[in-house]
MINU-160742 format. One record per residue: residue number from 1; x, y, z of N, C-alpha, C in turn. Coordinates in pm, whole numbers. Layout:
N
   n    n.x    n.y    n.z   ca.x   ca.y   ca.z    c.x    c.y    c.z
 NUM      X      Y      Z      X      Y      Z      X      Y      Z
...
END
This chain:
343
   n    n.x    n.y    n.z   ca.x   ca.y   ca.z    c.x    c.y    c.z
   1    788  -2123    424    896  -2156    335    860  -2246    226
   2    926  -2251    111    898  -2333      3    934  -2476     35
   3    877  -2566    -50    919  -2707    -52   1076  -2711    -74
   4   1129  -2620   -155   1273  -2612   -177   1335  -2561    -61
   5   1419  -2624      6   1485  -2580    136   1539  -2436    118
   6   1492  -2355    227   1559  -2221    222   1492  -2121    139
   7   1402  -2158     51   1339  -2056    -33   1209  -1997     30
   8   1175  -1870    -13   1066  -1803     31    959  -1826    -79
   9    835  -1872    -43    724  -1881   -146    663  -1749   -163
  10    646  -1710   -297    571  -1588   -338    454  -1632   -417
  11    328  -1615   -363    219  -1664   -437    147  -1543   -506
  12    125  -1541   -638     56  -1439   -710    -92  -1485   -721
  13   -175  -1423   -651   -319  -1457   -646   -379  -1408   -770
  14   -427  -1499   -848   -476  -1480   -989   -631  -1508   -990
  15   -697  -1410  -1057   -854  -1413  -1080   -869  -1377  -1219
  16   -981  -1394  -1280  -1017  -1353  -1410  -1000  -1219  -1454
  17  -1001  -1128  -1347   -996   -985  -1365   -849   -936  -1364
  18   -752  -1022  -1330   -612   -993  -1328   -553   -955  -1459
  19   -441   -905  -1473   -373   -859  -1592   -236   -936  -1600
  20   -199   -975  -1721    -83  -1064  -1732     43   -983  -1712
  21     49   -843  -1753    165   -767  -1740    213   -756  -1600
  22    114   -714  -1515    154   -705  -1366    193   -843  -1295
  23    107   -938  -1336    136  -1078  -1277    268  -1121  -1317
  24    297  -1128  -1440    431  -1194  -1476    548  -1094  -1460
  25    518   -966  -1467    626   -864  -1438    682   -893  -1302
  26    591   -895  -1201    633   -916  -1054    695  -1060  -1047
  27    631  -1160  -1115    687  -1284  -1106    838  -1290  -1157
  28    861  -1218  -1271   1004  -1209  -1319   1103  -1151  -1215
  29   1054  -1042  -1155   1145   -973  -1062   1186  -1059   -939
  30   1086  -1127   -882   1121  -1224   -777   1205  -1336   -819
  31   1182  -1384   -943   1264  -1494   -994   1403  -1452  -1028
  32   1419  -1330  -1053   1560  -1272  -1097   1654  -1254   -984
  33   1601  -1250   -861   1702  -1220   -751   1815  -1325   -732
  34   1933  -1278   -731   2052  -1360   -732   2073  -1434   -864
  35   1979  -1491   -920   1999  -1567  -1040   2055  -1485  -1159
  36   1986  -1374  -1191   2030  -1291  -1305   2155  -1211  -1271
  37   2174  -1170  -1152   2294  -1089  -1107   2428  -1177  -1133
  38   2400  -1300  -1100   2525  -1393  -1119   2549  -1415  -1277
  39   2444  -1412  -1349   2464  -1436  -1487   2542  -1317  -1560
  40   2502  -1191  -1505   2573  -1064  -1561   2703  -1046  -1507
  41   2733  -1073  -1391   2862  -1036  -1317   2958  -1148  -1312
  42   2918  -1282  -1313   3005  -1382  -1299   3002  -1489  -1411
  43   2900  -1478  -1494   2872  -1566  -1599   2817  -1695  -1561
  44   2762  -1706  -1436   2684  -1825  -1401   2564  -1790  -1334
  45   2468  -1877  -1330   2328  -1852  -1283   2321  -1879  -1133
  46   2294  -1777  -1051   2283  -1798   -906   2160  -1868   -873
  47   2142  -1917   -751   2020  -1974   -694   1937  -1871   -630
  48   1814  -1856   -678   1719  -1746   -628   1670  -1787   -496
  49   1649  -1694   -402   1597  -1721   -275   1440  -1736   -274
  50   1368  -1688   -381   1233  -1696   -385   1182  -1806   -489
  51   1071  -1860   -458   1001  -1952   -542    863  -1889   -580
  52    850  -1826   -701    728  -1763   -726    626  -1869   -779
  53    505  -1855   -754    397  -1949   -784    269  -1871   -825
  54    201  -1917   -924     72  -1858   -960    -31  -1935   -886
  55   -127  -1871   -813   -223  -1945   -742   -361  -1890   -782
  56   -457  -1980   -778   -597  -1944   -804   -695  -2034   -732
  57   -822  -1991   -725   -911  -2060   -641   -929  -2202   -679
  58   -931  -2219   -816   -960  -2350   -881   -853  -2400   -977
  59   -832  -2530   -995   -740  -2572  -1087   -783  -2549  -1241
  60   -696  -2556  -1336   -722  -2536  -1464   -694  -2399  -1527
  61   -665  -2376  -1651   -630  -2256  -1714   -741  -2168  -1736
  62   -725  -2042  -1747   -837  -1956  -1782   -766  -1825  -1850
  63   -844  -1744  -1909   -803  -1629  -1973   -824  -1509  -1883
  64   -717  -1428  -1858   -728  -1318  -1777   -779  -1195  -1860
  65   -804  -1084  -1781   -879   -970  -1834   -823   -918  -1963
  66   -687   -922  -1974   -625   -868  -2096   -600   -979  -2204
  67   -662  -1082  -2191   -656  -1187  -2290   -542  -1281  -2268
  68   -465  -1276  -2170   -356  -1365  -2154   -396  -1491  -2077
  69   -361  -1612  -2128   -399  -1734  -2067   -295  -1763  -1946
  70   -355  -1805  -1830   -268  -1854  -1720   -313  -1999  -1683
  71   -221  -2081  -1647   -238  -2209  -1591   -189  -2192  -1441
  72   -261  -2177  -1348   -204  -2156  -1213   -121  -2287  -1164
  73    -16  -2257  -1089     61  -2371  -1042     -5  -2442   -930
  74    -73  -2376   -845   -146  -2439   -742   -280  -2371   -717
  75   -371  -2443   -644   -492  -2379   -604   -467  -2323   -455
  76   -557  -2241   -408   -528  -2186   -280   -534  -2290   -181
  77   -612  -2395   -196   -601  -2502    -94   -474  -2572    -93
  78   -412  -2593   -208   -284  -2653   -220   -158  -2560   -179
  79   -193  -2426   -189    -77  -2327   -166    -47  -2323    -11
  80   -130  -2364     68   -107  -2346    213   -103  -2190    257
  81     13  -2166    327     39  -2020    373    171  -1988    320
  82    181  -1912    201    311  -1867    144    368  -1757    236
  83    499  -1741    212    567  -1626    285    513  -1483    242
  84    496  -1468    113    445  -1353     58    322  -1384    -44
  85    228  -1303    -48    122  -1305   -148    118  -1174   -224
  86    120  -1175   -343    104  -1053   -427    -39  -1062   -508
  87    -98   -958   -496   -229   -944   -568   -208   -840   -684
  88   -213   -888   -809   -204   -800   -927   -325   -708   -932
  89   -313   -611  -1025   -430   -510  -1048   -550   -595  -1089
  90   -664   -541  -1065   -795   -587  -1118   -838   -495  -1229
  91   -865   -554  -1345   -911   -477  -1458  -1068   -461  -1452
  92  -1115   -376  -1364  -1251   -339  -1337  -1258   -187  -1335
  93  -1376   -131  -1362  -1393     18  -1353  -1382     53  -1205
  94  -1358    187  -1184  -1358    212  -1042  -1501    211   -973
  95  -1607    218  -1049  -1746    202   -996  -1783     58   -981
  96  -1706    -37  -1024  -1750   -165  -1018  -1756   -216   -872
  97  -1863   -280   -822  -1868   -334   -684  -1833   -473   -692
  98  -1722   -512   -615  -1686   -652   -624  -1732   -718   -499
  99  -1816   -667   -434  -1862   -734   -307  -1914   -877   -338
 100  -1863   -970   -273  -1907  -1102   -285  -1838  -1178   -404
 101  -1755  -1109   -486  -1704  -1185   -604  -1599  -1290   -559
 102  -1526  -1273   -450  -1401  -1359   -432  -1419  -1413   -274
 103  -1521  -1491   -240  -1525  -1535    -99  -1417  -1623    -67
 104  -1365  -1711   -152  -1260  -1804   -119  -1129  -1744   -115
 105  -1101  -1655   -207   -981  -1585   -206   -954  -1491    -92
 106  -1071  -1417    -62  -1058  -1331     57  -1039  -1400    191
 107  -1110  -1516    201  -1094  -1592    327   -940  -1647    335
 108   -891  -1678    228   -748  -1729    214   -656  -1615    253
 109   -676  -1494    190   -597  -1388    239   -603  -1356    388
 110   -716  -1368    443   -727  -1340    584   -645  -1449    675
 111   -661  -1572    633   -597  -1680    703   -431  -1657    692
 112   -391  -1636    571   -250  -1624    547   -200  -1501    625
 113   -267  -1387    627   -226  -1271    696   -206  -1298    843
 114   -312  -1363    897   -308  -1393   1049   -203  -1487   1070
 115   -157  -1577    985    -48  -1669   1004     95  -1611    987
 116    102  -1490    950    229  -1414    936    282  -1391    794
 117    193  -1396    697    245  -1379    558    237  -1221    531
 118    339  -1177    440    326  -1043    385    223  -1056    275
 119    142   -940    265     46   -935    147     76   -805     81
 120     97   -811    -49    120   -691   -122      9   -673   -238
 121    -38   -554   -269   -131   -529   -368    -89   -430   -457
 122    -89   -463   -591    -60   -358   -688   -176   -294   -755
 123   -179   -162   -745   -283    -85   -822   -414   -112   -760
 124   -512   -144   -844   -655   -159   -799   -680   -309   -724
 125   -552   -380   -719   -551   -511   -648   -581   -479   -491
 126   -557   -349   -450   -597   -325   -308   -735   -332   -276
 127   -825   -329   -383   -963   -353   -364   -993   -482   -300
 128   -917   -588   -340   -938   -725   -298   -896   -721   -141
 129   -795   -655   -106   -763   -653     34   -870   -591    126
 130   -927   -466     65  -1040   -402    129  -1157   -500    143
 131  -1185   -570     33  -1303   -662     31  -1284   -767    139
 132  -1149   -810    165  -1118   -918    269  -1127   -853    416
 133  -1144   -730    426  -1163   -663    554  -1014   -640    615
 134   -909   -666    538   -780   -649    597   -736   -499    621
 135   -808   -410    556   -770   -269    562   -860   -182    653
 136   -956   -254    721  -1045   -169    806   -971   -105    915
 137   -993     17    937   -923     97   1034   -773    117   1013
 138   -733    100    889   -594    105    841   -573    200    721
 139   -449    243    713   -404    328    596   -389    238    474
 140   -424    302    360   -413    224    233   -395    329    118
 141   -362    260      8   -358    344   -115   -393    241   -234
 142   -427    307   -349   -442    237   -472   -418    323   -580
 143   -436    291   -699   -428    371   -825   -526    497   -783
 144   -468    623   -837   -549    736   -799   -685    752   -855
 145   -707    669   -956   -844    678  -1025   -944    584   -947
 146   -890    501   -858   -977    428   -774   -995    465   -636
 147   -901    559   -587   -915    608   -447  -1046    650   -401
 148  -1108    729   -472  -1242    791   -430  -1344    686   -413
 149  -1349    589   -517  -1455    484   -513  -1420    391   -396
 150  -1296    371   -369  -1252    269   -267  -1290    329   -125
 151  -1258    455   -106  -1301    523     16  -1443    534     40
 152  -1523    549    -59  -1668    553    -49  -1721    412    -25
 153  -1676    310    -90  -1735    174    -74  -1676    117     54
 154  -1561    139     94  -1506     88    210  -1465    203    317
 155  -1575    258    380  -1553    374    464  -1461    356    582
 156  -1434    241    631  -1351    217    742  -1205    221    695
 157  -1173    222    567  -1030    227    524   -985    366    505
 158   -870    399    557   -813    537    547   -731    551    419
 159   -795    596    310   -727    596    168   -643    725    157
 160   -526    702    107   -432    808     91   -395    827    -51
 161   -474    905   -139   -447    907   -275   -307    972   -309
 162   -247   1052   -227   -105   1113   -267      2   1015   -265
 163    -14    901   -184     99    826   -162    116    713   -264
 164    240    689   -312    264    588   -406    279    451   -340
 165    315    447   -210    337    329   -146    299    352      8
 166    211    246     54    164    255    197    179    112    257
 167    238    110    386    249    -11    456    153     11    577
 168     96   -112    616     -3    -99    730     -1   -243    794
 169    -86   -243    908   -107   -371    973      0   -412   1071
 170    -21   -545   1114     83   -595   1211    208   -610   1135
 171    318   -556   1198    453   -572   1143    463   -489   1016
 172    364   -412    975    360   -338    846    369   -449    729
 173    293   -553    754    296   -660    651    197   -646    532
 174    122   -544    538     28   -511    430    102   -400    347
 175    125   -429    220    192   -327    144    127   -305     13
 176     93   -171    -11      5   -125   -132     80    -25   -206
 177     62    -34   -349    123     64   -425     14    122   -521
 178     49    243   -571    -48    310   -656    -50    254   -801
 179    -63    336   -902   -100    290  -1027     10    257  -1123
 180    -19    207  -1247     67    195  -1350    185     89  -1316
 181    302    128  -1345    418     46  -1323    476     46  -1178
 182    391     96  -1076    440     97   -942    453    -56   -884
 183    396   -148   -963    412   -294   -922    555   -319   -910
 184    638   -246   -983    787   -264   -965    829   -233   -831
 185    772   -118   -780    803    -74   -638    763   -172   -540
 186    645   -228   -565    597   -335   -463    690   -450   -464
 187    728   -499   -583    827   -615   -581    959   -573   -510
 188   1014   -465   -554   1144   -428   -498   1132   -414   -345
 189   1028   -350   -287   1012   -319   -158   1008   -459    -74
 190    923   -560   -127    916   -687    -54   1044   -765    -73
 191   1109   -754   -181   1231   -824   -192   1341   -765    -88
 192   1336   -637    -75   1425   -580     29   1382   -609    171
 193   1256   -614    195   1222   -647    337   1248   -805    368
 194   1247   -886    265   1262  -1022    297   1404  -1066    277
 195   1467  -1027    166   1588  -1076    121   1713   -978    140
 196   1682   -857    172   1779   -758    197   1791   -645     85
 197   1837   -529    135   1835   -417     49   1932   -442    -72
 198   2044   -506    -51   2144   -514   -166   2076   -593   -284
 199   2010   -698   -251   1934   -770   -350   1839   -691   -427
 200   1759   -619   -366   1662   -531   -419   1730   -420   -518
 201   1846   -372   -476   1910   -278   -558   1978   -350   -679
 202   2018   -467   -668   2066   -542   -780   1970   -558   -888
 203   1845   -597   -845   1734   -608   -938   1698   -490  -1001
 204   1701   -375   -917   1661   -243   -975   1770   -205  -1082
 205   1891   -232  -1061   1990   -191  -1156   1979   -280  -1281
 206   1959   -414  -1269   1938   -506  -1385   1824   -461  -1473
 207   1717   -429  -1423   1596   -391  -1493   1591   -244  -1522
 208   1677   -167  -1476   1677    -17  -1498   1547     36  -1443
 209   1520     -4  -1308   1389     52  -1251   1420    179  -1170
 210   1336    279  -1210   1336    402  -1113   1225    391  -1022
 211   1263    430   -886   1164    417   -777   1073    542   -784
 212    949    510   -768    851    628   -794    825    686   -654
 213    933    778   -620    934    835   -484    856    970   -482
 214    814   1012   -601    729   1137   -600    595   1124   -554
 215    539    994   -543    399    978   -513    314   1003   -631
 216    178    987   -612     83    996   -722     23   1126   -749
 217     64   1227   -666      5   1351   -677     15   1411   -819
 218    134   1400   -885    147   1469  -1013     53   1412  -1121
 219      8   1282  -1094    -79   1217  -1196   -222   1219  -1172
 220   -262   1267  -1054   -394   1273  -1022   -475   1374  -1094
 221   -603   1345  -1131   -684   1440  -1197   -723   1553  -1096
 222   -693   1679  -1143   -698   1788  -1039   -848   1820  -1009
 223   -938   1779  -1090  -1080   1806  -1065  -1146   1686  -1006
 224  -1078   1601   -923  -1143   1489   -853  -1264   1538   -782
 225  -1364   1459   -785  -1473   1478   -705  -1451   1453   -552
 226  -1514   1502   -455  -1501   1472   -323  -1537   1306   -303
 227  -1481   1255   -200  -1506   1117   -167  -1636   1090   -106
 228  -1716   1195    -98  -1854   1191    -39  -1927   1309   -104
 229  -2051   1319    -71  -2129   1428   -131  -2162   1542    -46
 230  -2085   1550     71  -2106   1662    161  -2003   1770    132
 231  -2052   1883     60  -1969   1988     -1  -1902   2053    122
 232  -1971   2076    246  -1908   2161    345  -1786   2079    395
 233  -1801   1948    423  -1695   1859    479  -1579   1862    370
 234  -1615   1840    252  -1517   1835    143  -1427   1968    149
 235  -1494   2078    158  -1420   2210    156  -1323   2210    279
 236  -1372   2162    383  -1290   2154    506  -1162   2067    486
 237  -1192   1949    427  -1090   1849    396   -987   1914    306
 238  -1023   1984    212   -935   2046    110   -844   2154    180
 239   -912   2227    274   -835   2328    344   -738   2268    432
 240   -775   2148    505   -676   2074    585   -565   2017    522
 241   -576   1969    392   -472   1920    322   -362   2013    300
 242   -381   2149    294   -276   2254    284   -252   2318    410
 243   -327   2304    516   -305   2385    644   -308   2290    758
 244   -269   2152    751   -273   2058    860   -189   2097    972
 245    -81   2183    940     16   2209   1051    -24   2337   1129
 246   -125   2399   1097   -178   2523   1159   -221   2478   1304
 247   -219   2576   1396   -273   2552   1529   -416   2544   1531
 248   -489   2452   1615   -633   2438   1632   -710   2424   1490
 249   -671   2327   1412   -733   2312   1284   -886   2271   1293
 250   -907   2195   1397  -1054   2163   1403  -1143   2286   1431
 251  -1090   2371   1532  -1159   2488   1550  -1182   2571   1415
 252  -1083   2589   1343  -1087   2661   1214  -1183   2588   1126
 253  -1192   2464   1104  -1287   2391   1022  -1433   2412   1064
 254  -1448   2421   1203  -1590   2445   1245  -1629   2576   1207
 255  -1540   2679   1221  -1564   2813   1182  -1592   2831   1033
 256  -1520   2756    951  -1541   2755    809  -1669   2698    772
 257  -1719   2591    846  -1847   2518    809  -1971   2606    830
 258  -1955   2699    936  -2074   2784    967  -2173   2703   1055
 259  -2136   2586   1099  -2222   2497   1175  -2195   2504   1329
 260  -2287   2467   1403  -2254   2448   1548  -2157   2349   1566
 261  -2070   2352   1657  -1955   2264   1673  -2001   2107   1677
 262  -2109   2089   1758  -2149   1944   1765  -2214   1902   1633
 263  -2281   1983   1566  -2333   1939   1430  -2219   1914   1332
 264  -2115   2000   1333  -2013   1983   1242  -1939   1844   1261
 265  -1911   1822   1399  -1844   1704   1427  -1918   1571   1383
 266  -2058   1580   1408  -2142   1469   1367  -2142   1449   1225
 267  -2149   1565   1149  -2160   1560   1004  -2021   1513    946
 268  -1913   1556   1006  -1783   1519    961  -1763   1366    968
 269  -1800   1317   1084  -1785   1175   1100  -1866   1085   1006
 270  -1992   1133    986  -2078   1061    898  -2020   1059    755
 271  -1952   1172    721  -1904   1189    581  -1768   1114    557
 272  -1684   1122    662  -1552   1055    646  -1527    934    720
 273  -1617    904    821  -1593    785    903  -1497    805   1023
 274  -1453    933   1036  -1360    969   1145  -1402   1094   1212
 275  -1373   1112   1342  -1393   1240   1404  -1297   1344   1342
 276  -1324   1457   1351  -1242   1564   1294  -1087   1563   1350
 277  -1078   1543   1484   -941   1546   1534   -871   1406   1493
 278   -939   1305   1488   -877   1179   1436   -831   1200   1297
 279   -911   1269   1224   -871   1288   1074   -748   1385   1064
 280   -736   1480   1153   -629   1568   1156   -497   1486   1186
 281   -509   1409   1295   -396   1315   1332   -354   1227   1208
 282   -450   1169   1144   -424   1093   1037   -342   1163    928
 283   -387   1278    886   -315   1361    787   -185   1384    828
 284   -171   1431    954    -25   1472    993     65   1356   1015
 285     15   1242   1052    100   1125   1064    152   1080    924
 286     56   1084    831    102   1050    685    214   1150    638
 287    203   1270    672    317   1368    647    432   1335    713
 288    425   1301    841    551   1253    922    612   1137    849
 289    529   1033    804    587    919    737    672    971    617
 290    612   1062    544    686   1111    416    817   1163    461
 291    819   1250    573    938   1309    611   1045   1200    654
 292    998   1113    739   1088   1013    778   1139    921    667
 293   1063    903    565   1108    809    451   1208    882    360
 294   1193   1014    346   1268   1078    235   1368   1176    280
 295   1386   1190    408   1483   1298    456   1545   1260    583
 296   1642   1337    625   1713   1316    756   1688   1429    854
 297   1573   1504    847   1538   1605    944   1526   1549   1079
 298   1577   1608   1192   1552   1555   1329   1410   1540   1351
 299   1376   1438   1433   1233   1413   1460   1161   1531   1532
 300   1235   1602   1608   1181   1716   1666   1145   1824   1568
 301   1225   1835   1455   1186   1931   1350   1061   1887   1282
 302   1055   1759   1260    939   1703   1194    816   1727   1277
 303    823   1707   1404    705   1728   1491    653   1869   1482
 304    753   1965   1479    704   2118   1472    645   2132   1333
 305    702   2079   1232    672   2109   1095    527   2065   1058
 306    482   1946   1131    341   1895   1096    246   1952   1199
 307    288   2038   1297    186   2101   1376    176   2065   1520
 308    270   1979   1570    263   1943   1717    374   2015   1790
 309    347   2032   1915    440   2100   2005    522   1999   2098
 310    460   1886   2122    509   1795   2222    569   1679   2149
 311    700   1653   2140    758   1532   2073    714   1408   2147
 312    697   1405   2281    662   1289   2340    521   1248   2301
 313    425   1343   2304    294   1309   2254    290   1251   2117
 314    374   1314   2019    380   1269   1894    434   1124   1874
 315    540   1100   1958    597    959   1956    492    862   2002
 316    410    886   2115    309    795   2162    205    781   2041
 317    161    882   1976     50    885   1881    113    801   1760
 318    229    825   1723    286    753   1608    295    595   1629
 319    352    575   1743    364    422   1779    239    355   1791
 320    135    420   1846      0    362   1866    -61    344   1720
 321    -43    421   1628    -96    424   1491    -26    340   1399
 322    111    330   1409    189    262   1319    249    126   1369
 323    268    121   1501    332      9   1552    487     13   1568
 324    532    125   1535    674    146   1540    706    288   1590
 325    816    307   1658    859    440   1692    900    513   1567
 326    887    646   1570    938    727   1449   1086    689   1415
 327   1173    665   1503   1311    627   1480   1309    487   1413
 328   1236    401   1457   1237    254   1406   1173    260   1268
 329   1070    346   1241   1013    350   1116   1107    421   1004
 330   1187    516   1058   1291    575    965   1396    469    934
 331   1438    392   1032   1545    289    996   1486    189    905
 332   1369    147    919   1313     42    844   1281     81    692
 333   1229    205    679   1170    248    548   1255    353    489
 334   1308    439    571   1376    556    507   1496    515    426
 335   1585    431    474   1696    398    411   1665    324    281
 336   1574    237    295   1522    156    172   1475    251     55
 337   1390    339    102   1325    451     -8   1435    528    -70
 338   1530    574     19   1635    666    -54   1735    585   -132
 339   1756    459    -96   1844    378   -170   1774    335   -307
 340   1650    302   -303   1591    259   -430   1572    393   -518
 341   1558    499   -454   1531    624   -547   1670    666   -612
 342   1773    637   -540   1911    684   -603   1992    567   -658
 343   1956    442   -619   2028    324   -661   2025    285   -798
END
């Protein structure tokens, strides 16, 4: 909590590669909660439940990547453990290797996450979460232009290029959004999680924000290269993306590859970091999340639609991977997504 009684601290981690629009855009949305709604509806300024702060490794002003000067409010040592940390986008090329660039920042992110903080990343800011090791073995997304490079550089991360928003980790406290103005989605999502859906909807209405519920697929370059150089495995991945609900998909991919089964499985794991069956489960669970977030179909119908026959098996698999039952996931994220999409 903030030094101001009852306020949640929101720290915006700032580095020279950050951009002012994302940083201060999110800053304004958190600062507007309750404050601006009161101005518009009652003629008086309400008291915001959030205290936004800019935070950097060192004291003193510097110029960010798009030329905007920032004077951080606190250093990471002074900031302690905020309730929320937001990482703006990084203005680097997709092929830029940031390994070792931010040792103090990544160590701070790890400490704060283990202490219970929510951590959100906008666009290419997810690279910093991956560099901190917070996404190892977890689902993630970033701007579609960076997904391929991120998956290649951090093979333990399960990157989902089609999704505009992904939650992961303990209590789903890691939140990532895709490209462009989806930082608005990140701020609204975190406001709703911490301060309630009605407050998020008020901010969305004040700023005329449309929820990016369609995902990133319409914006992706259709001729994306594979995330690795194994053409056989890439062809199987492309097939699975469209046929994940068919029976015995691993058997079909083995047949498509023309390889002995053991050779295919070894080659698939080397290329993707996952066994073929684990990859199938991951794709199906991501589709199940989309169904749960955006519709009211019975869970049994979703189970059948994504290719499973046993709802009990699906429930166990989902809970083990996500940390919530499908019903809990729908209650937590489905209502929020639909409300923000239509509110």
